[in-house]
Backbone as CSV, one residue per row, in Angstrom:
resi,resn,N_x,N_y,N_z,CA_x,CA_y,CA_z,C_x,C_y,C_z
1,MET,-8.774,-78.506,1.344,-8.462,-78.187,2.735,-9.731,-78.317,3.573
2,SER,-9.647,-78.950,4.756,-10.812,-79.134,5.614,-11.246,-77.819,6.234
3,THR,-12.553,-77.648,6.337,-13.086,-76.449,6.997,-13.452,-76.732,8.453
4,ARG,-13.168,-77.935,8.907,-13.480,-78.258,10.296,-12.526,-77.535,11.234
5,ALA,-13.077,-77.022,12.309,-12.272,-76.403,13.358,-12.196,-77.364,14.533
6,SER,-11.071,-77.360,15.222,-10.882,-78.292,16.326,-11.742,-77.897,17.520
7,THR,-12.034,-78.879,18.364,-12.786,-78.653,19.584,-11.842,-78.727,20.766
8,PRO,-11.839,-77.759,21.667,-10.891,-77.781,22.785,-11.124,-78.969,23.707
9,HIS,-10.018,-79.465,24.315,-10.119,-80.617,25.199,-10.909,-80.291,26.463
10,ASN,-10.924,-79.039,26.870,-11.632,-78.647,28.092,-13.040,-78.136,27.813
11,ALA,-13.588,-78.479,26.667,-14.936,-78.042,26.316,-15.949,-78.636,27.290
12,PRO,-17.029,-77.907,27.566,-18.030,-78.432,28.503,-18.827,-79.571,27.900
13,THR,-19.374,-80.422,28.755,-20.341,-81.408,28.289,-21.632,-80.669,27.931
14,ILE,-22.249,-81.072,26.827,-23.379,-80.324,26.272,-24.631,-81.178,26.226
15,SER,-25.694,-80.652,26.811,-27.028,-81.220,26.640,-27.751,-80.400,25.574
16,LEU,-28.243,-81.063,24.557,-29.023,-80.392,23.514,-30.495,-80.531,23.868
17,VAL,-31.154,-79.405,24.153,-32.571,-79.390,24.507,-33.371,-78.947,23.287
18,ILE,-34.292,-79.790,22.851,-35.104,-79.521,21.659,-36.564,-79.411,22.075
19,ALA,-37.159,-78.237,21.862,-38.576,-78.030,22.185,-39.434,-78.462,21.003
20,THR,-40.528,-79.168,21.298,-41.392,-79.641,20.211,-42.846,-79.642,20.660
21,TYR,-43.729,-79.580,19.660,-45.167,-79.719,19.923,-45.865,-80.182,18.656
22,ASN,-46.270,-81.434,18.630,-47.148,-81.991,17.590,-46.685,-81.702,16.169
23,TRP,-45.392,-81.824,15.926,-44.893,-81.701,14.556,-43.792,-82.748,14.353
24,PRO,-44.153,-84.026,14.364,-43.133,-85.085,14.274,-42.364,-85.065,12.963
25,GLN,-42.993,-84.594,11.857,-42.263,-84.544,10.586,-41.057,-83.624,10.696
26,ALA,-41.234,-82.487,11.344,-40.111,-81.559,11.537,-39.103,-82.142,12.511
27,LEU,-39.569,-82.697,13.606,-38.660,-83.258,14.608,-37.801,-84.368,14.013
28,ALA,-38.359,-85.157,13.113,-37.568,-86.217,12.471,-36.397,-85.634,11.683
29,LEU,-36.625,-84.537,10.964,-35.534,-83.891,10.229,-34.493,-83.315,11.176
30,VAL,-34.953,-82.729,12.266,-34.022,-82.159,13.245,-33.152,-83.260,13.846
31,LEU,-33.764,-84.354,14.259,-32.990,-85.444,14.868,-32.028,-86.069,13.868
32,ALA,-32.404,-86.126,12.600,-31.473,-86.629,11.583,-30.238,-85.751,11.506
33,SER,-30.418,-84.431,11.612,-29.265,-83.531,11.568,-28.415,-83.654,12.836
34,VAL,-29.037,-83.934,13.959,-28.278,-84.144,15.204,-27.506,-85.454,15.123
35,ARG,-28.118,-86.471,14.539,-27.449,-87.758,14.387,-26.181,-87.635,13.548
36,ALA,-26.130,-86.644,12.667,-24.989,-86.468,11.760,-23.879,-85.595,12.345
37,GLN,-23.979,-85.193,13.596,-22.969,-84.310,14.178,-21.589,-84.968,14.221
38,ARG,-20.574,-84.208,13.821,-19.194,-84.718,13.955,-18.846,-84.893,15.422
39,VAL,-19.203,-83.925,16.242,-19.022,-84.011,17.694,-20.422,-84.073,18.301
40,PRO,-20.849,-85.209,18.800,-22.218,-85.310,19.316,-22.342,-84.650,20.687
41,PRO,-23.565,-84.277,21.065,-23.778,-83.811,22.431,-23.705,-84.976,23.409
42,LEU,-23.667,-84.659,24.678,-23.733,-85.697,25.703,-25.062,-86.431,25.625
43,GLU,-26.131,-85.701,25.328,-27.481,-86.257,25.304,-28.385,-85.294,24.541
44,VAL,-29.540,-85.799,24.154,-30.608,-84.969,23.597,-31.790,-85.051,24.554
45,VAL,-32.261,-83.894,25.000,-33.426,-83.833,25.885,-34.549,-83.142,25.116
46,ILE,-35.627,-83.859,24.879,-36.739,-83.315,24.103,-37.782,-82.747,25.056
47,ALA,-37.996,-81.447,24.954,-38.967,-80.724,25.779,-40.284,-80.693,25.027
48,ASP,-41.185,-81.583,25.374,-42.406,-81.825,24.607,-43.603,-81.201,25.325
49,ASP,-44.166,-80.159,24.713,-45.238,-79.374,25.321,-46.609,-80.013,25.123
50,GLY,-46.657,-81.360,25.239,-47.950,-82.037,25.207,-48.315,-82.688,23.890
51,SER,-47.317,-83.110,23.098,-47.605,-83.746,21.806,-48.328,-85.070,21.985
52,GLY,-48.935,-85.525,20.889,-49.666,-86.785,20.895,-48.792,-87.987,20.603
53,ASP,-49.458,-89.120,20.298,-48.770,-90.399,20.165,-47.802,-90.447,18.994
54,ASP,-48.058,-89.711,17.897,-47.153,-89.746,16.755,-45.750,-89.281,17.161
55,THR,-45.679,-88.242,17.948,-44.378,-87.748,18.414,-43.744,-88.743,19.371
56,ARG,-44.537,-89.301,20.276,-44.000,-90.279,21.231,-43.407,-91.479,20.500
57,ARG,-44.112,-91.983,19.483,-43.605,-93.146,18.739,-42.326,-92.805,17.989
58,LEU,-42.272,-91.615,17.381,-41.054,-91.196,16.681,-39.863,-91.178,17.629
59,ILE,-40.029,-90.580,18.784,-38.921,-90.471,19.738,-38.500,-91.857,20.219
60,ALA,-39.460,-92.728,20.462,-39.133,-94.085,20.900,-38.326,-94.823,19.839
61,ARG,-38.709,-94.670,18.563,-37.947,-95.308,17.484,-36.535,-94.756,17.404
62,GLU,-36.416,-93.434,17.439,-35.105,-92.805,17.338,-34.206,-93.232,18.488
63,ALA,-34.763,-93.331,19.680,-33.970,-93.638,20.868,-33.321,-95.014,20.804
64,GLN,-33.907,-95.926,20.025,-33.374,-97.286,19.949,-31.976,-97.331,19.347
65,HIS,-31.686,-96.432,18.378,-30.412,-96.505,17.662,-29.670,-95.174,17.633
66,PHE,-30.115,-94.197,18.378,-29.478,-92.883,18.354,-28.092,-92.970,18.982
67,PRO,-27.117,-92.198,18.485,-25.738,-92.320,19.003,-25.550,-91.826,20.434
68,VAL,-26.493,-91.049,20.966,-26.437,-90.597,22.357,-27.817,-90.802,22.980
69,PRO,-27.908,-90.795,24.303,-29.225,-90.975,24.928,-30.207,-89.871,24.544
70,ILE,-31.467,-90.260,24.352,-32.560,-89.314,24.158,-33.472,-89.392,25.377
71,VAL,-33.707,-88.254,25.999,-34.606,-88.162,27.147,-35.861,-87.412,26.684
72,HIS,-37.016,-88.059,26.823,-38.278,-87.446,26.403,-38.985,-86.898,27.629
73,VAL,-39.058,-85.567,27.719,-39.720,-84.900,28.840,-41.042,-84.341,28.323
74,TRP,-42.146,-84.834,28.872,-43.484,-84.514,28.357,-44.362,-84.017,29.489
75,HIS,-45.246,-83.081,29.188,-46.336,-82.787,30.115,-47.631,-82.641,29.329
76,GLU,-48.728,-82.626,30.051,-50.050,-82.579,29.428,-50.238,-81.288,28.652
77,ASP,-50.958,-81.396,27.545,-51.258,-80.236,26.703,-52.413,-79.452,27.308
78,THR,-52.062,-78.353,27.995,-53.092,-77.457,28.539,-52.908,-76.047,27.990
79,GLY,-52.310,-75.947,26.805,-52.015,-74.650,26.214,-50.526,-74.468,26.048
80,PHE,-50.140,-73.341,25.480,-48.738,-73.046,25.184,-47.984,-72.802,26.485
81,ARG,-47.203,-73.812,26.926,-46.435,-73.713,28.167,-44.969,-74.039,27.894
82,LEU,-44.405,-73.315,26.939,-43.022,-73.559,26.549,-42.062,-73.307,27.706
83,ALA,-42.296,-72.262,28.490,-41.406,-71.959,29.611,-41.350,-73.134,30.582
84,ALA,-42.497,-73.696,30.907,-42.547,-74.792,31.872,-41.855,-76.043,31.334
85,ILE,-42.130,-76.417,30.086,-41.535,-77.660,29.584,-40.036,-77.504,29.385
86,ARG,-39.566,-76.306,29.035,-38.118,-76.121,28.962,-37.488,-76.234,30.343
87,ASN,-38.131,-75.680,31.361,-37.597,-75.842,32.714,-37.517,-77.313,33.100
88,LYS,-38.552,-78.077,32.799,-38.564,-79.496,33.143,-37.449,-80.244,32.413
89,ALA,-37.204,-79.878,31.151,-36.137,-80.522,30.386,-34.765,-80.135,30.920
90,ILE,-34.576,-78.863,31.242,-33.298,-78.405,31.792,-33.014,-79.123,33.112
91,ALA,-34.050,-79.300,33.940,-33.873,-79.979,35.226,-33.390,-81.409,35.037
92,GLN,-33.813,-82.061,33.961,-33.410,-83.456,33.730,-32.103,-83.567,32.952
93,SER,-31.575,-82.459,32.463,-30.325,-82.506,31.688,-29.140,-82.784,32.604
94,ARG,-28.081,-83.366,32.022,-26.888,-83.718,32.799,-25.647,-82.955,32.368
95,GLY,-25.721,-82.221,31.270,-24.557,-81.507,30.768,-24.259,-80.248,31.561
96,GLU,-23.013,-79.809,31.470,-22.625,-78.542,32.098,-23.194,-77.354,31.326
97,TYR,-23.479,-77.565,30.063,-23.855,-76.495,29.153,-25.106,-76.927,28.413
98,VAL,-26.082,-76.038,28.291,-27.352,-76.338,27.630,-27.427,-75.558,26.329
99,VAL,-27.484,-76.281,25.226,-27.742,-75.677,23.919,-29.201,-75.947,23.599
100,GLN,-29.922,-74.896,23.293,-31.375,-74.962,23.135,-31.785,-74.618,21.709
101,ILE,-32.571,-75.502,21.098,-33.139,-75.213,19.792,-34.607,-75.610,19.798
102,ASP,-35.331,-75.157,18.796,-36.712,-75.585,18.611,-36.749,-76.825,17.729
103,GLY,-37.892,-77.487,17.746,-38.052,-78.718,16.987,-38.290,-78.516,15.514
104,ASP,-37.945,-77.327,14.999,-38.008,-77.060,13.559,-36.698,-76.441,13.070
105,ILE,-35.605,-76.735,13.793,-34.285,-76.183,13.470,-33.355,-77.312,13.025
106,ILE,-33.008,-77.329,11.756,-32.032,-78.283,11.227,-30.631,-77.703,11.426
107,VAL,-29.702,-78.518,11.918,-28.388,-77.985,12.288,-27.272,-78.566,11.410
108,HIS,-26.270,-77.741,11.184,-25.057,-78.098,10.448,-24.294,-79.183,11.210
109,THR,-23.511,-79.971,10.493,-22.775,-81.070,11.125,-21.771,-80.593,12.183
110,GLU,-21.365,-79.329,12.122,-20.429,-78.779,13.112,-21.144,-77.957,14.191
111,PHE,-22.461,-78.120,14.308,-23.247,-77.291,15.212,-22.797,-77.430,16.668
112,ILE,-22.750,-78.640,17.166,-22.362,-78.861,18.563,-20.896,-78.511,18.780
113,ALA,-20.044,-78.863,17.829,-18.623,-78.525,17.950,-18.428,-77.016,18.040
114,GLY,-19.200,-76.268,17.254,-19.099,-74.818,17.292,-19.479,-74.253,18.643
115,HIS,-20.536,-74.774,19.238,-20.926,-74.312,20.572,-19.876,-74.686,21.616
116,ALA,-19.306,-75.861,21.490,-18.280,-76.270,22.454,-17.081,-75.327,22.413
117,ARG,-16.699,-74.891,21.229,-15.579,-73.952,21.108,-15.939,-72.573,21.639
118,PHE,-17.176,-72.143,21.441,-17.568,-70.764,21.718,-17.915,-70.522,23.188
119,ALA,-18.217,-71.570,23.928,-18.675,-71.414,25.309,-17.625,-70.708,26.167
120,ARG,-18.072,-69.687,26.883,-17.218,-68.964,27.829,-18.016,-68.721,29.103
121,ARG,-17.352,-68.819,30.223,-18.011,-68.558,31.495,-18.506,-67.116,31.555
122,ASP,-19.507,-66.894,32.400,-20.089,-65.566,32.631,-20.736,-64.992,31.377
123,SER,-21.222,-65.857,30.500,-21.904,-65.391,29.296,-22.963,-66.402,28.880
124,TYR,-23.950,-65.915,28.140,-24.869,-66.802,27.443,-24.766,-66.472,25.954
125,VAL,-25.329,-67.325,25.116,-25.131,-67.204,23.672,-26.462,-67.068,22.954
126,GLN,-26.528,-66.084,22.079,-27.626,-65.978,21.129,-27.123,-66.438,19.775
127,GLY,-27.692,-67.516,19.270,-27.310,-68.019,17.969,-28.143,-67.403,16.861
128,SER,-27.739,-67.667,15.628,-28.450,-67.166,14.454,-29.077,-68.343,13.712
129,ARG,-29.910,-68.035,12.739,-30.459,-69.084,11.887,-30.861,-68.487,10.553
130,ALA,-30.727,-69.317,9.509,-31.247,-68.977,8.188,-32.662,-69.533,8.078
131,LEU,-33.449,-68.966,7.159,-34.843,-69.374,6.999,-35.028,-70.143,5.694
132,LEU,-35.668,-71.293,5.777,-35.986,-72.071,4.589,-37.378,-71.695,4.086
133,SER,-37.541,-71.666,2.793,-38.828,-71.300,2.207,-39.847,-72.421,2.399
134,GLU,-41.108,-72.097,2.159,-42.168,-73.106,2.240,-41.916,-74.224,1.231
135,ALA,-41.486,-73.859,0.020,-41.254,-74.871,-1.013,-40.125,-75.824,-0.623
136,VAL,-39.019,-75.289,-0.119,-37.899,-76.139,0.302,-38.320,-77.020,1.471
137,THR,-39.037,-76.451,2.430,-39.494,-77.221,3.587,-40.378,-78.381,3.144
138,ASN,-41.293,-78.137,2.236,-42.182,-79.201,1.763,-41.416,-80.285,1.021
139,ARG,-40.407,-79.898,0.274,-39.590,-80.907,-0.420,-38.811,-81.768,0.581
140,LEU,-38.329,-81.155,1.637,-37.645,-81.935,2.675,-38.604,-82.932,3.315
141,PHE,-39.820,-82.505,3.586,-40.809,-83.411,4.163,-41.149,-84.547,3.215
142,ALA,-41.084,-84.266,1.919,-41.390,-85.290,0.915,-40.237,-86.271,0.720
143,GLY,-39.094,-86.002,1.367,-37.950,-86.896,1.250,-37.036,-86.594,0.081
144,ASP,-37.225,-85.452,-0.576,-36.356,-85.083,-1.688,-34.946,-84.786,-1.188
145,ASP,-33.976,-85.022,-2.032,-32.575,-84.729,-1.707,-32.314,-83.249,-1.993
146,VAL,-32.655,-82.416,-1.039,-32.567,-80.969,-1.205,-31.318,-80.462,-0.480
147,PRO,-30.439,-79.731,-1.172,-29.278,-79.174,-0.467,-29.719,-78.107,0.527
148,VAL,-29.200,-78.189,1.743,-29.463,-77.178,2.770,-28.125,-76.526,3.083
149,SER,-27.872,-75.423,2.386,-26.586,-74.747,2.496,-26.758,-73.301,2.077
150,TRP,-25.720,-72.486,2.291,-25.818,-71.053,2.012,-26.072,-70.763,0.537
151,TYR,-25.615,-71.651,-0.355,-25.726,-71.386,-1.785,-27.022,-71.939,-2.388
152,ALA,-27.813,-72.666,-1.601,-29.012,-73.307,-2.136,-30.132,-72.292,-2.339
153,PRO,-31.016,-72.525,-3.311,-32.175,-71.638,-3.483,-33.158,-71.819,-2.341
154,GLY,-34.028,-70.828,-2.175,-35.084,-70.941,-1.178,-34.642,-70.660,0.237
155,ILE,-33.584,-69.857,0.393,-33.072,-69.524,1.722,-33.030,-68.014,1.866
156,THR,-33.539,-67.514,2.986,-33.382,-66.104,3.318,-32.544,-65.986,4.594
157,HIS,-32.126,-64.755,4.892,-31.102,-64.538,5.937,-29.887,-65.399,5.591
158,ARG,-29.508,-65.347,4.331,-28.514,-66.262,3.778,-27.152,-66.156,4.471
159,ALA,-26.786,-64.958,4.941,-25.495,-64.815,5.616,-25.409,-65.723,6.843
160,ASN,-26.551,-65.995,7.476,-26.554,-66.872,8.649,-26.315,-68.333,8.287
161,ALA,-26.361,-68.655,7.001,-26.128,-70.030,6.550,-24.672,-70.304,6.210
162,VAL,-23.831,-69.282,6.279,-22.420,-69.434,5.899,-21.639,-70.067,7.046
163,TYR,-20.958,-71.172,6.761,-20.065,-71.786,7.745,-18.647,-71.299,7.480
164,ALA,-18.171,-70.414,8.322,-16.834,-69.823,8.189,-16.308,-69.525,9.591
165,PRO,-15.901,-70.546,10.340,-15.581,-70.361,11.765,-14.465,-69.370,12.027
166,TRP,-13.605,-69.115,11.044,-12.537,-68.129,11.255,-13.096,-66.710,11.383
167,LEU,-14.362,-66.502,10.989,-14.979,-65.182,11.118,-15.641,-64.963,12.477
168,VAL,-15.796,-66.020,13.271,-16.509,-65.919,14.545,-15.959,-64.812,15.452
169,PRO,-14.634,-64.651,15.590,-14.130,-63.612,16.501,-14.495,-62.191,16.091
170,PHE,-14.901,-61.989,14.845,-15.208,-60.641,14.367,-16.687,-60.275,14.528
171,VAL,-17.509,-61.237,14.989,-18.933,-60.996,15.163,-19.165,-60.201,16.442
172,ARG,-19.945,-59.151,16.357,-20.309,-58.371,17.538,-21.816,-58.522,17.787
173,GLY,-22.636,-57.678,17.208,-24.072,-57.803,17.352,-24.597,-57.152,18.612
174,PRO,-25.920,-57.233,18.830,-26.542,-56.542,19.962,-26.132,-57.149,21.299
175,ASN,-26.209,-56.343,22.363,-25.903,-56.849,23.701,-27.084,-56.735,24.651
176,SER,-28.262,-56.372,24.129,-29.451,-56.240,24.961,-30.252,-57.540,24.939
177,ALA,-31.239,-57.615,25.836,-32.041,-58.829,25.938,-33.158,-58.891,24.913
178,LEU,-33.640,-57.751,24.441,-34.817,-57.737,23.583,-34.461,-57.774,22.099
179,HIS,-33.366,-57.148,21.714,-33.049,-56.993,20.299,-32.540,-58.308,19.711
180,ARG,-33.295,-58.853,18.765,-32.949,-60.095,18.053,-32.675,-61.252,19.011
181,THR,-33.452,-61.337,20.083,-33.401,-62.517,20.953,-34.388,-63.544,20.428
182,ARG,-33.907,-64.758,20.192,-34.758,-65.821,19.648,-34.441,-67.121,20.370
183,GLY,-35.438,-67.625,21.087,-35.229,-68.836,21.863,-35.031,-70.084,21.026
184,CYS,-35.250,-69.992,19.715,-35.066,-71.166,18.857,-33.611,-71.584,18.724
185,HIS,-32.666,-70.713,19.156,-31.241,-71.061,19.112,-30.493,-70.210,20.130
186,MET,-30.328,-70.774,21.327,-29.604,-70.107,22.396,-28.778,-71.137,23.152
187,ALA,-27.871,-70.669,24.002,-27.053,-71.581,24.810,-26.697,-70.912,26.129
188,PHE,-26.623,-71.734,27.183,-26.400,-71.236,28.530,-25.574,-72.242,29.334
189,TRP,-24.830,-71.751,30.321,-24.285,-72.634,31.337,-25.443,-73.053,32.234
190,ARG,-25.521,-74.325,32.514,-26.645,-74.837,33.307,-26.685,-74.203,34.693
191,ASP,-25.527,-73.990,35.308,-25.556,-73.391,36.644,-25.995,-71.930,36.607
192,ASP,-25.815,-71.239,35.479,-26.365,-69.885,35.349,-27.887,-69.934,35.287
193,LEU,-28.434,-70.938,34.586,-29.890,-71.084,34.543,-30.456,-71.364,35.933
194,ILE,-29.748,-72.183,36.693,-30.184,-72.443,38.067,-30.121,-71.154,38.885
195,ARG,-29.087,-70.385,38.679,-28.904,-69.130,39.426,-30.073,-68.165,39.235
196,VAL,-30.610,-68.070,38.017,-31.721,-67.134,37.753,-33.077,-67.842,37.780
197,ASN,-33.062,-69.139,38.106,-34.277,-69.952,38.239,-34.975,-70.202,36.908
198,GLY,-34.197,-70.277,35.830,-34.724,-70.689,34.542,-35.796,-69.769,33.996
199,TYR,-36.691,-70.357,33.222,-37.775,-69.592,32.594,-38.853,-69.218,33.618
200,ASP,-39.494,-68.083,33.403,-40.607,-67.633,34.225,-41.877,-68.301,33.723
201,GLU,-42.411,-69.240,34.496,-43.565,-70.015,34.051,-44.871,-69.235,34.128
202,GLN,-44.832,-68.033,34.666,-46.021,-67.185,34.624,-46.212,-66.572,33.235
203,MET,-45.216,-66.767,32.356,-45.328,-66.313,30.974,-45.808,-67.485,30.123
204,GLU,-47.092,-67.490,29.802,-47.684,-68.526,28.975,-48.160,-67.908,27.670
205,GLY,-48.223,-68.724,26.634,-48.510,-68.206,25.307,-47.218,-67.750,24.644
206,TRP,-47.265,-67.614,23.334,-46.053,-67.324,22.552,-45.551,-65.904,22.811
207,GLY,-44.245,-65.773,23.018,-43.619,-64.468,22.985,-43.023,-63.973,24.289
208,ARG,-41.786,-63.501,24.210,-41.058,-62.767,25.244,-40.502,-63.625,26.369
209,GLU,-40.865,-64.923,26.452,-40.310,-65.729,27.540,-38.796,-65.865,27.408
210,ASP,-38.281,-65.923,26.189,-36.845,-66.022,25.974,-36.150,-64.684,26.282
211,SER,-36.763,-63.573,25.878,-36.185,-62.260,26.159,-36.163,-61.965,27.658
212,GLU,-37.215,-62.376,28.357,-37.273,-62.126,29.797,-36.203,-62.924,30.527
213,LEU,-35.979,-64.174,30.117,-34.881,-64.958,30.694,-33.548,-64.291,30.414
214,ALA,-33.340,-63.858,29.174,-32.088,-63.194,28.812,-31.864,-61.944,29.658
215,LEU,-32.940,-61.197,29.913,-32.819,-59.978,30.711,-32.402,-60.296,32.137
216,ARG,-32.978,-61.332,32.732,-32.558,-61.694,34.096,-31.114,-62.156,34.138
217,LEU,-30.674,-62.861,33.119,-29.260,-63.242,33.052,-28.371,-62.000,33.002
218,ILE,-28.744,-61.039,32.173,-27.970,-59.798,32.066,-28.002,-59.041,33.389
219,ASN,-29.163,-58.984,34.035,-29.254,-58.334,35.339,-28.353,-59.003,36.378
220,ALA,-28.124,-60.301,36.215,-27.276,-61.054,37.139,-25.796,-60.984,36.766
221,GLY,-25.457,-60.219,35.734,-24.063,-60.048,35.351,-23.574,-61.012,34.289
222,ILE,-24.501,-61.750,33.662,-24.141,-62.681,32.592,-24.224,-61.934,31.267
223,VAL,-23.156,-61.938,30.508,-23.033,-61.131,29.291,-23.560,-61.903,28.086
224,ARG,-24.255,-61.205,27.209,-24.689,-61.800,25.941,-23.533,-61.835,24.953
225,ARG,-23.358,-62.995,24.280,-22.430,-63.111,23.162,-23.208,-63.668,21.972
226,ASN,-22.884,-63.205,20.780,-23.608,-63.577,19.571,-22.758,-64.506,18.714
227,LEU,-23.343,-65.641,18.350,-22.627,-66.672,17.598,-23.152,-66.734,16.171
228,LYS,-22.237,-66.596,15.237,-22.567,-66.637,13.821,-21.393,-67.257,13.074
229,PHE,-21.661,-67.889,11.936,-20.651,-68.471,11.047,-20.048,-69.770,11.584
230,SER,-20.567,-70.303,12.675,-19.996,-71.530,13.213,-21.086,-72.571,13.455
231,SER,-21.960,-72.349,14.411,-23.067,-73.279,14.677,-24.261,-72.893,13.808
232,VAL,-24.168,-73.257,12.551,-25.154,-72.842,11.554,-26.449,-73.634,11.739
233,ALA,-27.582,-72.935,11.622,-28.895,-73.558,11.802,-29.853,-73.058,10.729
234,PHE,-30.792,-73.918,10.365,-31.780,-73.613,9.329,-33.184,-73.820,9.893
235,HIS,-34.014,-72.796,9.781,-35.356,-72.814,10.348,-36.358,-73.254,9.282
236,LEU,-37.042,-74.358,9.523,-38.089,-74.810,8.615,-39.235,-73.795,8.573
237,TRP,-39.845,-73.671,7.414,-40.957,-72.730,7.270,-42.177,-73.221,8.042
238,HIS,-42.883,-72.291,8.663,-44.186,-72.590,9.249,-44.989,-71.294,9.338
239,ARG,-46.259,-71.425,9.552,-47.113,-70.246,9.698,-46.767,-69.505,10.987
240,THR,-47.037,-68.218,11.008,-46.751,-67.399,12.179,-47.591,-67.850,13.366
241,ALA,-46.959,-67.915,14.536,-47.648,-68.342,15.753,-48.675,-67.316,16.197
242,ASN,-49.656,-67.788,16.951,-50.643,-66.893,17.568,-49.941,-65.971,18.556
243,GLN,-50.101,-64.675,18.406,-49.366,-63.707,19.219,-50.254,-62.966,20.223
244,ASP,-51.381,-63.576,20.599,-52.300,-62.931,21.518,-51.685,-62.662,22.890
245,ALA,-50.687,-63.467,23.289,-50.108,-63.343,24.634,-48.945,-62.356,24.694
246,VAL,-48.519,-61.810,23.570,-47.309,-60.982,23.562,-47.447,-59.763,24.469
247,ALA,-48.571,-59.082,24.405,-48.734,-57.864,25.216,-48.655,-58.182,26.703
248,ARG,-49.315,-59.257,27.133,-49.265,-59.643,28.546,-47.852,-60.028,28.967
249,ASN,-47.175,-60.801,28.144,-45.813,-61.203,28.477,-44.851,-60.022,28.425
250,GLN,-45.120,-59.059,27.550,-44.299,-57.858,27.496,-44.370,-57.100,28.823
251,GLU,-45.527,-57.105,29.461,-45.660,-56.442,30.762,-44.729,-57.084,31.795
252,ARG,-44.623,-58.400,31.763,-43.716,-59.074,32.703,-42.265,-58.761,32.358
253,PHE,-41.955,-58.687,31.075,-40.606,-58.298,30.661,-40.270,-56.906,31.197
254,GLU,-41.213,-55.975,31.063,-40.971,-54.610,31.521,-40.828,-54.538,33.037
255,ARG,-41.557,-55.390,33.750,-41.379,-55.444,35.200,-39.975,-55.937,35.551
256,THR,-39.513,-56.975,34.865,-38.157,-57.475,35.106,-37.130,-56.386,34.849
257,HIS,-37.353,-55.594,33.805,-36.450,-54.489,33.493,-36.527,-53.399,34.564
258,ARG,-37.722,-53.043,34.929,-37.927,-51.936,35.881,-37.366,-52.283,37.265
259,GLU,-37.589,-53.512,37.729,-37.175,-53.915,39.076,-35.830,-54.627,39.094
260,ARG,-35.211,-54.734,37.926,-33.907,-55.395,37.793,-33.908,-56.775,38.464
261,LEU,-34.919,-57.544,38.142,-35.060,-58.873,38.721,-34.015,-59.823,38.150
262,THR,-33.593,-60.762,38.973,-32.638,-61.773,38.517,-33.183,-63.196,38.637
263,ARG,-34.221,-63.414,39.424,-34.769,-64.765,39.611,-36.258,-64.800,39.291
264,ALA,-36.653,-65.868,38.611,-38.062,-66.092,38.342,-38.756,-66.550,39.618
265,GLU,-39.960,-66.035,39.852,-40.717,-66.440,41.036,-41.193,-67.886,40.916
266,CYS,-41.624,-68.256,39.745,-42.097,-69.621,39.489,-41.254,-70.167,38.351
267,GLY,-40.257,-70.973,38.696,-39.301,-71.365,37.673,-38.709,-72.745,37.850
268,LEU,-37.446,-72.848,37.544,-36.730,-74.114,37.428,-36.607,-74.871,38.738
269,ASP,-36.526,-74.167,39.872,-36.181,-74.816,41.132,-37.181,-75.876,41.578
270,GLN,-38.428,-75.767,41.108,-39.435,-76.738,41.542,-39.212,-78.133,40.960
271,TYR,-38.338,-78.254,39.963,-38.065,-79.547,39.335,-36.667,-80.087,39.665
272,LEU,-35.831,-79.295,40.308,-34.452,-79.689,40.570,-34.357,-80.587,41.797
273,ARG,-33.287,-81.361,41.837,-32.958,-82.075,43.061,-32.629,-81.062,44.151
274,ALA,-32.891,-81.420,45.389,-32.688,-80.492,46.506,-31.258,-79.994,46.565
275,SER,-30.292,-80.817,46.159,-28.886,-80.435,46.218,-28.538,-79.385,45.165
276,GLU,-29.381,-79.220,44.127,-29.107,-78.264,43.053,-29.826,-76.942,43.245
277,ALA,-31.007,-76.989,43.827,-31.833,-75.786,43.916,-31.193,-74.751,44.817
278,LEU,-31.263,-73.487,44.385,-30.758,-72.387,45.208,-31.891,-71.825,46.047
279,THR,-31.562,-71.383,47.215,-32.577,-70.781,48.081,-32.430,-69.267,48.049
């Protein structure tokens, strides 16, 4: 019996935004998993935070034969500016719905289809992911035929690797912006992102930029929904990021909470067409 779930005819068009920085080996695995989607996205928009020529060449090669358009959005490497490059990528996206992953997230063949089914107005989505071990990640980079599934060895957070879409309606999970918010797998209606002015670009360095965006969405009346057992994702192993900026970014998060802010002061609107930007 097939485990595929149908996709509704009125599903939104989806832009898949993939953030990357100088890790073409990981990005190649991610794009291979996107190429294998049963239901492809409208496009892939790569939010590149200043990678070098190896990444540019990889994307150019992939774009020649990829089943959907690939848009490479790049800016100069002047430090960790994930908020800014995601805003630039969102501005260039054409889909009604933005599914966002990092460039080290391998996705199940039903990943996009699952998001298309789960999308509901007046909500944003926090997705889940399983973690691959260092050994499994290295074998994937070496080109070994390694199974990436819930039953495979070398996986933690194993429940997040289970594809069982009939269980999706029973998932609840947290409804706050800070608890288990991870920008490596989220989804939003594009017009909601425009409404809150996207990411706050005053948050530079790793940490809290995704939680702060989620908080402004919640302040604006957009409800968090948690997606599990459908759009399954696997996180490649890597060393922990430098967290020197977390305390500073936490202060901005707390200000957003304290003042119940809904719009970023320096955000998405600077890259949008005049007809899209809100005043």
